[in-house]
Phi, psi and omega in degrees: 000319180298319179298321178294318179299313180296315180300321179298314182287330178286323184273353180293129178290139177253136177294146181292148176286324185205145174247139177229151173247121180230112179053042178084357179260131176276124181245141181241128178286133181248162178293151179147176178280134182084189180255110181236130179241150174232147180284136177271114184289146175081001181236146173237169184206164170199169178251143174219106178055047178081006180249129176275123180249120181251132183229147165242199184297329186230354184230153174229139177230135179248133179239125176279117186245017182294000000 
């Protein structure tokens, strides 16, 4: 039972602390000591007038990050 509890908490997705766009790659800050980012696969991004625009092959989402 303890193993199932641990597996559930380890495999649970955590929302990113911060999103960054670097050279068209969407990066997500992950938990841990220090500042560590991982690339979000399948998505691209850019900035337009203070708005982060995230795109995949068929959809676009805009986030106001000012």
